[in-house]
C-alpha angles and dihedrals in degrees: 000000000000128000135185128207122212120188117195125205141093089227090069095048094051093047095247089129131017118239100240091151095076095051091049093047092046091056094048093046092047091055088053092055098261118127121210113233098184143348119213135180119204135180128252089269125125097220093046092051093047092050092047092051094049093047092047091052088058092056108033144040095216125042117194117194129189131184139028097076099112127116098256129095094254090062101088104151097108095049091045091051090051089052092047092053094039096237139123131246125259135185111250112214096207092050091047091051089051092051092047092049093053094050091046091051091057093039093240128140117256106238122203090247089058093045089055090062086079090060111102140170108282095236096058133099108225121235106202116232108225092183102043148009102262111088123219119238132216120199131187106197129164094334095313130106119220121188121188118195139170118273093227101108100222091047093048094045094056091050094049096048100037103032118009103047094045090049092048090050090052093046101046136037097238125202124232121257117192123190128192116184129194118194115214132179138181095038129086124243095245093049091050091049091052092047094055100030095119092050091050091049090054095056115118118241094260093057120070131187120215127191112214110186123190126168103314095339134088124196114206108206122191113197123191126191127199146092105273109072096188094048093046092049092052092047096048091046090059092057092041090055091051092051094045091051093048093047096034092130089065102033113115100169142358093222138061101266133125119267093246089055089056088055094047093047093049094048094044091052089054098041094243129149133215137202131185139215109196130184115152094026092057096210096318093121090052090049091052089055099043096049086077120082112244094026090127089072087069111016113071095178134249145200136288099215107181094151119069090227090063091049087055100040100041105025099031096237109171111245088221090060091057092043094052103033104021133239091280101059143106091249094054096045089049092056090045095055095043089047090053090052091053097040100045098030094225127154092235134018137189130201133189132190127167151114109282094178159161085177135011097073127127135193090264095041110026125188108287095040108136133171118203128187130190121188149170129182092281106037142028121198122191131184137182119223128191109201129169137277099272111104100208093044090050091053092048093045090050092055092048091048091051093050091049092051092049093050090048092050091049091053094046091053093044093230 
């Protein structure tokens, strides 16, 4: 079963907002056994919308549309849908009652422009919006299902989970899609592919392997398609076990989670704590950790010590070390990480110092030079990385490198 997603709005096309709706919907639909054929974004233009709808109907069985359902004149999705289906507009009593209830709740007058939000194409089945005034709309037309929903994420998400997916499951006999993801780090995509080439070649036609690289990590995702969920799960697990065993040196997790979450889970299970001393990453590593619920069980905190004076005053870095070896050096990062262990009294610590760019580099230490240290009470490990010239990528790569070093140190120490 194939679906297509169309997002409508000039704000997406000019980069004013990022289309997160499509990625979220694609994931939810995939779990329900619906594969996405294409994702398109079009402007608030009648001709563009009509063309997009017609083209989507030629590719997919289900067309999901978000955006353009607001009360203002630039929101033209409903009228364009009515034109596409060749029908008129009618006032829907249930949608009008919903709009009236919301305005009454907030003690605001119901303007005519708001009242008209309850007007819908006459061939649609209304999906009530419990989080807003714009109703969703379900159309069955010439063997295709079209669903139009608001572009506001929390309104759309409720509709998809509570209304749209259950209705799609009741309407179609959907196949089963099983995914099994292995997270690896510290090894390049091409080297992994060579390592497991014979396993990949042995996969049956209904199981596919995808390589998903991202800044020092590669997710290996096995996807199986069929009708028997239990049989598919067992089959895909066999191949996942083979791959994980072959690439065990690089496997970080047997589930689709971020690398920092692997670190947090491992340390939480063992009752260990972590602190950080960041320079070139400016707090990004701490942010990556603290975005996850429960991170406080592991992460005590740390310091963003851009200035050398802070490295000396807070972390106890010797001024002579910086003078002789420089801020970006193995000697300095060693004193930073060991200072963090002492200062914050954590079981493990990590430190980073480098030149994120775009300026500040020299011939000896070009932009992208980063030193990272990971330590516990018994061992300190340091490593020099030479990344590229892009500042944000250097910061992200530094954080990933630090997480990988910490996980490796944890495994080496067996705790």
